[in-house]
N, C-alpha and C positions, 0 to 999 in steps of 0.2 A: 576801401572804397573795391577794392577786387572783389569783395564778396557778394558786390552789388551786379557783377557782369553774370551773363548767362554762358552756359557752356559755349555755345555761337559766338557770343563776342569775342570771348578766348581765343575761341579757334581761329577768327579772323585776323586777331592781334598777330597770333603765331604765323599764320598766314603771309601776315605782311612786313612780318619780320624775317621769315625765310627768301620771302621775296627780294628784299634788302639784299639778304647774303647772298644770295644768288646773284643778283646785279653785281655786287662786290667781287665774286669769284670770276663772273664771264669777263667784266673788265681786266681783273689780274691775268687770264687767261689770252686774251687781246693783246695785252703789253707784251708780254713775254713771248707770244708769237712773233709779232712786230720787231721785237730785238734779235730772235731769232732768224727772224729772214734779213733785217738788217746785218747782221754776222756775215748771212751766206753772201750776201749783197758786197761786202767789202772784203768778203774771200775770191771772188771770183774777181775784182777790179785792182788788185793788187798786183804790181809789175812782175813783169816775169821775172825769177832769180838772176842772177847777176854772173853771164859767162863767166869762165875761170880765166879766160884771155882774149884780149880783143887787139885791134889790128885798126891805128891811127889812118885814116886816108886820105891823101890829097890832091886836089883837081889840079891836071896837069894836062894842058894841051887838048881837052877835050875829055881825056880820060882821066882814069883815078890811079893816084899812082899809093903803093904803101908807104910811111913814112915810118913809124915808129911798134914794136909790140909793147903793151900795155897790161899788168894784173887787171882781172876783172872789177876792181873795184876804184882804180887810177882814176881820177879827174881829169889830169894832163892829156887825154887824147882828142880833148875839143868833141866837137858834136859829129863829126863824121868818125865813127870807127864801127868795126866789124866784129862781130863776135868770133871768137876762134876756139879750134877744140887745144887741149896741149900739145896734139903730134903737131897740128899745124904751128903752134908758138914755135916750137923746136924747131920744122923746116924752115921757117921765115927766118928767123934768128943764125941758124946754122948753114942752111943752104942757099937763102935767097938774097943773104946781105941786108936784111932788113935791122935797123939798130934796136936796142932796147931802150924804153926811155928810162932816164938818167936819175929821175924820181922812185919809182915804184921797183925798179930792178927786176923785172921777169925774168933775166936773165941767170940771176939767185937761186931765185925758187925754181926753175926748172934745171939747173945742174950745169947751165952753162958759162962760164967763164973764160 
């Protein structure tokens, strides 16, 4: 049956097949671009890195009062915590009289026994 097709008909068939392939390629490119855009959005939406140390704070008499020092990944500090540097955590434990969390034991990691 292909012997009965003119050269023009054959070229039209080839062009139709190429258009089909181009459409598939365009759809794949669009899908990959969307995946990359989603990955970029997810990377931007990641929560900030966990602080190395944190201070749990209590409300007391209209102000805030330091309660205890925790490691950055400890969940026992409650919702009211403030990020701290290593130096701030050391100072809070050694000079300011703030207690160490009995669960995560930041005093051990800081070398304060």
